[in-house]
FIDREN-490164 format. One record per residue: residue number from 0; residue in one letter; x, y, z of N, C-alpha, C, O, CB in turn. Coordinates in steps of 0.02 Angstrom, whole numbers, plus 50000, padded with zeros to 5 digits. Glycine has a CB too. Layout:
<recs>
REC  pos  code   n_xx   n_yy   n_zz  ca_xx  ca_yy  ca_zz   c_xx   c_yy   c_zz   o_xx   o_yy   o_zz  cb_xx  cb_yy  cb_zz
REC  NUM     A      X      Y      Z      X      Y      Z      X      Y      Z      X      Y      Z      X      Y      Z
...
</recs>
This chain:
<recs>
REC  pos  code   n_xx   n_yy   n_zz  ca_xx  ca_yy  ca_zz   c_xx   c_yy   c_zz   o_xx   o_yy   o_zz  cb_xx  cb_yy  cb_zz
REC    0     S  50040  49943  49996  50003  49997  50008  50046  50064  50010  50101  50074  50034  49968  49984  50070
REC    1     Y  50005  50104  49980  50051  50173  49971  50040  50233  50066  49997  50227  50110  50000  50230  49873
REC    2     S  50083  50271  50064  50074  50297  50116  50083  50386  50095  50133  50413  50072  50124  50261  50168
REC    3     K  50025  50413  50112  50039  50494  50084  50075  50546  50106  50086  50601  50080  49989  50528  50082
REC    4     Y  50100  50509  50185  50170  50538  50226  50239  50526  50179  50259  50483  50139  50182  50490  50309
REC    5     P  50259  50579  50204  50347  50573  50178  50374  50526  50199  50358  50501  50253  50398  50624  50197
REC    6     S  50419  50504  50162  50491  50461  50182  50539  50469  50201  50566  50507  50161  50518  50438  50151
REC    7     C  50585  50455  50257  50663  50483  50262  50701  50399  50256  50682  50342  50268  50683  50536  50357
REC    8     Y  50769  50435  50229  50810  50358  50252  50886  50393  50270  50913  50447  50261  50816  50283  50171
REC    9     K  50899  50341  50294  50948  50346  50360  50998  50273  50332  50979  50215  50323  50893  50333  50458
REC   10     D  51065  50304  50323  51089  50244  50309  51159  50214  50354  51190  50259  50383  51101  50251  50236
REC   11     I  51182  50157  50361  51212  50125  50396  51266  50081  50373  51255  50041  50327  51173  50100  50422
REC   12     S  51325  50084  50403  51383  50074  50356  51429  50029  50420  51452  50062  50467  51423  50162  50319
REC   13     M  51441  49947  50419  51479  49935  50469  51521  49880  50417  51507  49863  50359  51438  49910  50543
REC   14     W  51582  49857  50462  51623  49798  50462  51576  49755  50471  51530  49762  50512  51680  49793  50510
REC   15     V  51585  49701  50429  51530  49645  50452  51564  49576  50457  51610  49564  50419  51465  49637  50395
REC   16     P  51540  49523  50510  51603  49459  50515  51579  49417  50460  51528  49426  50426  51609  49406  50596
REC   17     E  51623  49369  50455  51605  49332  50402  51560  49291  50399  51550  49270  50342  51643  49306  50384
REC   18     K  51525  49268  50444  51468  49231  50431  51393  49275  50413  51338  49248  50417  51462  49187  50495
REC   19     W  51400  49327  50399  51347  49374  50390  51288  49356  50340  51288  49324  50288  51379  49434  50368
REC   20     T  51244  49385  50371  51192  49348  50328  51127  49419  50312  51082  49435  50350  51154  49266  50383
REC   21     D  51146  49452  50240  51081  49514  50239  51011  49488  50265  50985  49525  50306  51064  49544  50153
REC   22     N  50979  49435  50250  50927  49432  50283  50908  49426  50358  50848  49429  50374  50908  49397  50257
REC   23     D  50946  49419  50396  50979  49402  50461  50953  49509  50473  50902  49537  50490  51096  49358  50456
REC   24     F  51015  49531  50454  50993  49595  50463  50935  49615  50448  50907  49633  50500  51025  49630  50437
REC   25     Y  50895  49621  50393  50842  49651  50358  50781  49616  50431  50730  49650  50435  50834  49617  50257
REC   26     E  50785  49578  50464  50734  49542  50490  50733  49596  50573  50688  49621  50606  50758  49445  50492
REC   27     F  50810  49593  50579  50838  49634  50650  50817  49697  50631  50784  49718  50679  50927  49634  50671
REC   28     V  50817  49743  50583  50794  49806  50583  50721  49818  50590  50696  49868  50615  50814  49833  50529
REC   29     R  50691  49768  50568  50597  49757  50577  50584  49761  50649  50541  49787  50685  50561  49672  50550
REC   30     E  50650  49718  50661  50612  49706  50727  50613  49756  50777  50575  49767  50824  50636  49650  50758
REC   31     I  50671  49787  50753  50701  49853  50831  50640  49921  50796  50611  49964  50829  50841  49896  50823
REC   32     A  50638  49911  50734  50617  49998  50722  50526  49955  50706  50479  49995  50713  50676  50060  50621
REC   33     G  50510  49895  50690  50458  49888  50675  50422  49912  50628  50448  49909  50573  50439  49894  50709
REC   34     D  50346  49944  50633  50317  49944  50543  50335  50013  50515  50301  50040  50471  50220  49936  50530
REC   35     I  50381  50036  50538  50389  50112  50529  50458  50088  50456  50477  50133  50418  50423  50168  50627
REC   36     V  50472  50055  50453  50541  50025  50414  50493  50009  50333  50470  49954  50320  50586  49930  50466
REC   37     G  50489  50055  50299  50459  50022  50227  50505  50001  50185  50475  49981  50135  50418  50068  50185
REC   38     D  50561  49996  50180  50631  49965  50145  50702  49960  50169  50733  50008  50191  50643  49997  50091
REC   39     V  50722  49909  50164  50768  49876  50187  50829  49883  50109  50811  49845  50064  50733  49797  50215
REC   40     K  50882  49918  50096  50923  49890  50054  50989  49905  50053  51009  49961  50068  50903  49899  50002
REC   41     I  51033  49849  50033  51105  49852  50036  51129  49914  49968  51115  49898  49910  51138  49762  50022
REC   42     I  51152  49957  49976  51189  50003  49954  51266  50005  49915  51280  50034  49862  51189  50031  50004
REC   43     D  51302  49972  49950  51371  49943  49941  51382  49909  49981  51361  49895  50037  51421  49977  49937
REC   44     D  51433  49892  49934  51466  49796  49973  51535  49807  49940  51546  49824  49881  51415  49692  49931
REC   45     F  51576  49796  49987  51650  49808  49959  51703  49740  50027  51694  49722  50085  51675  49926  49971
REC   46     V  51739  49730  49989  51819  49706  50025  51847  49741  50047  51815  49792  50034  51871  49683  49991
REC   47     H  51903  49762  50086  51955  49796  50089  52023  49771  50056  52055  49726  50083  51959  49805  50150
REC   48     P  52038  49794  50013  52107  49744  49984  52165  49697  50031  52186  49639  50027  52158  49799  49947
REC   49     K  52178  49763  50083  52245  49749  50124  52209  49707  50188  52242  49663  50217  52293  49832  50151
REC   50     T  52162  49717  50203  52123  49687  50286  52086  49623  50268  52086  49573  50304  52054  49750  50327
REC   51     K  52052  49628  50207  52014  49572  50191  51967  49588  50221  51925  49554  50191  52034  49510  50204
REC   52     K  51935  49618  50265  51872  49624  50287  51824  49656  50252  51842  49701  50214  51873  49648  50339
REC   53     R  51751  49639  50257  51701  49658  50194  51669  49716  50259  51671  49720  50320  51634  49577  50151
REC   54     S  51638  49758  50198  51602  49819  50234  51519  49836  50187  51516  49836  50126  51668  49899  50228
REC   55     K  51485  49843  50213  51412  49838  50168  51373  49918  50212  51390  49934  50269  51350  49733  50188
REC   56     C  51336  49946  50183  51301  49986  50188  51239  49987  50188  51230  49964  50131  51316  50012  50163
REC   57     Y  51189  49997  50209  51144  49982  50181  51091  50051  50193  51112  50091  50234  51127  49913  50203
REC   58     R  51035  50065  50166  50995  50127  50171  50914  50092  50174  50875  50070  50132  51011  50184  50098
REC   59     I  50914  50100  50254  50833  50118  50276  50787  50154  50278  50785  50183  50332  50820  50119  50311
REC   60     T  50741  50169  50238  50680  50193  50227  50618  50193  50292  50592  50148  50324  50660  50152  50168
REC   61     Y  50612  50246  50291  50586  50251  50368  50507  50287  50343  50519  50336  50308  50647  50313  50432
REC   62     Q  50449  50277  50350  50384  50300  50330  50341  50274  50386  50352  50221  50416  50361  50276  50257
REC   63     S  50285  50319  50397  50232  50296  50427  50170  50299  50381  50157  50351  50351  50223  50330  50488
REC   64     M  50131  50242  50376  50062  50258  50318  50016  50289  50378  49963  50276  50349  50016  50171  50268
REC   65     D  49990  50322  50445  49969  50350  50463  49977  50433  50506  49932  50463  50534  49955  50309  50474
REC   66     R  50053  50456  50500  50055  50520  50518  50140  50536  50488  50178  50493  50465  50036  50530  50609
REC   67     N  50150  50593  50494  50230  50618  50494  50274  50585  50543  50262  50579  50604  50236  50696  50510
REC   68     L  50313  50570  50519  50389  50554  50581  50427  50628  50587  50418  50674  50546  50466  50484  50540
REC   69     T  50462  50630  50634  50509  50690  50669  50574  50652  50648  50586  50592  50640  50500  50705  50766
REC   70     N  50620  50723  50639  50678  50687  50633  50709  50657  50697  50755  50616  50691  50723  50727  50603
REC   71     E  50684  50677  50761  50696  50647  50838  50672  50572  50849  50699  50530  50885  50651  50695  50894
REC   72     E  50627  50566  50819  50597  50484  50815  50641  50448  50775  50672  50401  50798  50518  50473  50781
REC   73     I  50648  50468  50708  50679  50434  50678  50773  50408  50700  50796  50351  50701  50663  50471  50619
REC   74     D  50798  50453  50711  50844  50469  50758  50873  50441  50808  50932  50429  50819  50830  50506  50779
REC   75     K  50800  50424  50854  50808  50387  50884  50820  50298  50894  50855  50261  50930  50780  50412  50898
REC   76     V  50767  50289  50835  50775  50234  50822  50849  50202  50782  50877  50150  50800  50719  50228  50790
REC   77     Q  50869  50244  50728  50921  50237  50686  50984  50228  50734  51024  50184  50716  50924  50298  50636
REC   78     F  51000  50263  50794  51047  50258  50857  51031  50193  50892  51081  50158  50900  51036  50322  50911
REC   79     K  50969  50165  50917  50972  50131  50949  50964  50055  50915  50953  50002  50944  50935  50155  50990
REC   80     L  50973  50066  50845  50988  49999  50797  51065  50002  50785  51105  49955  50788  50943  49999  50715
REC   81     R  51079  50068  50771  51173  50060  50774  51201  50007  50836  51238  49958  50835  51214  50151  50798
REC   82     D  51148  50056  50908  51194  50036  50952  51214  49920  50969  51265  49890  50987  51154  50086  51025
REC   83     V  51134  49893  50947  51100  49868  50947  51153  49801  50919  51174  49753  50949  51043  49902  50920
REC   84     C  51163  49827  50837  51190  49806  50793  51271  49784  50828  51288  49725  50833  51182  49859  50737
REC   85     V  51303  49827  50845  51355  49814  50882  51367  49746  50932  51412  49704  50931  51355  49870  50915
REC   86     E  51306  49752  50979  51294  49736  51053  51292  49654  51032  51320  49605  51056  51213  49776  51095
REC   87     K  51230  49663  50958  51204  49580  50965  51238  49548  50879  51226  49490  50864  51085  49575  50971
REC   88     M  51261  49574  50851  51264  49536  50777  51337  49551  50786  51365  49519  50741  51217  49571  50697
REC   89     G  51387  49585  50823  51458  49577  50821  51496  49640  50775  51557  49645  50781  51471  49501  50789
REC   90     V  51465  49680  50736  51480  49740  50683  51519  49782  50708  51522  49789  50769  51425  49780  50659
REC   91     E  51559  49819  50662  51612  49881  50686  51561  49934  50636  51538  49925  50580  51719  49870  50657
REC   92     L  51557  49982  50677  51512  50024  50629  51589  50074  50608  51642  50085  50639  51427  50076  50677
REC   93     R  51564  50092  50548  51598  50148  50500  51592  50212  50514  51618  50254  50477  51576  50147  50435
</recs>
């Protein structure tokens, strides 16, 4: 369905562990942010040539079906997501 309210996107970039799956991250985002997440997609994926560490960057689109979201609301969710990703998923934020 389509929302008449504007969307806002935020990016999160991180070094990921070897046994990383994008689907686990997508589910994790939806678990933390709930139904204000409209879309999660990968926008960058590379391996550092020297360290062989893998980096991924995801774009998360936030949007509500019934109201405008404030920047403060979205930032609060985004910072919580960043903190919990470090604690529970073993990533290193970039």
